[in-house]
C-alpha positions in Angstrom: 0.0 0.0 0.0 2.7 2.5 1.0 4.8 1.8 -2.1 1.9 2.4 -4.4 1.2 5.7 -2.7 4.8 6.8 -3.0 4.9 5.9 -6.7 1.8 8.0 -7.2 3.1 11.0 -5.2 6.5 10.7 -7.1 4.6 10.8 -10.4 2.4 13.7 -9.3 5.4 15.8 -8.2 7.3 15.1 -11.4 4.3 16.0 -13.6 3.5 19.2 -11.7 7.2 20.3 -11.9 7.2 19.6 -15.6 4.1 21.7 -16.2 5.4 24.5 -14.0 8.9 24.6 -15.6 7.9 23.6 -19.2 10.8 21.1 -19.6 11.9 17.6 -18.6 12.3 17.1 -14.9 12.8 13.6 -13.3 12.1 12.6 -9.7 14.4 9.7 -9.6 14.0 8.9 -5.9 11.4 9.7 -3.3 11.7 8.6 0.3 9.3 9.1 3.2 10.8 9.2 6.7 9.5 9.3 10.3 11.9 9.9 13.2 11.6 8.9 16.8 11.1 12.5 17.8 7.9 12.7 15.7 9.4 14.6 12.8 8.4 13.3 9.4 8.7 14.3 5.7 10.1 13.3 2.3 13.4 13.4 0.6 13.4 13.8 -3.2 16.2 13.4 -5.7 15.2 15.6 -8.6 17.1 15.7 -12.0 16.7 18.7 -14.3 15.9 21.2 -11.5 18.2 24.2 -11.3 18.9 26.8 -8.6 17.2 29.6 -10.7 14.1 27.4 -10.9 13.9 27.2 -7.1 14.5 30.9 -6.7 11.8 31.9 -9.2 9.1 29.3 -8.4 9.8 28.5 -4.8 6.3 29.3 -3.6 4.6 27.3 -6.3 6.9 24.3 -5.7 6.3 24.3 -2.0 2.6 23.8 -2.6 3.3 20.4 -4.3 5.6 19.2 -1.6 3.3 20.2 1.3 0.3 18.2 -0.1 
């Protein structure tokens, strides 16, 4: 169940970034983590994303990652 959900989230993030940037972007790895202190989140390895993209589209990108 969890792996299917991660695959769908990875695909959604990749597609949303492609639409936002208008070019090829690949989410090659997506990990979910939960720490003993209660912290949790994701780690994503994204190919094709540049620093300028993050600086210009930071607010729009954060929406995708917070869902």
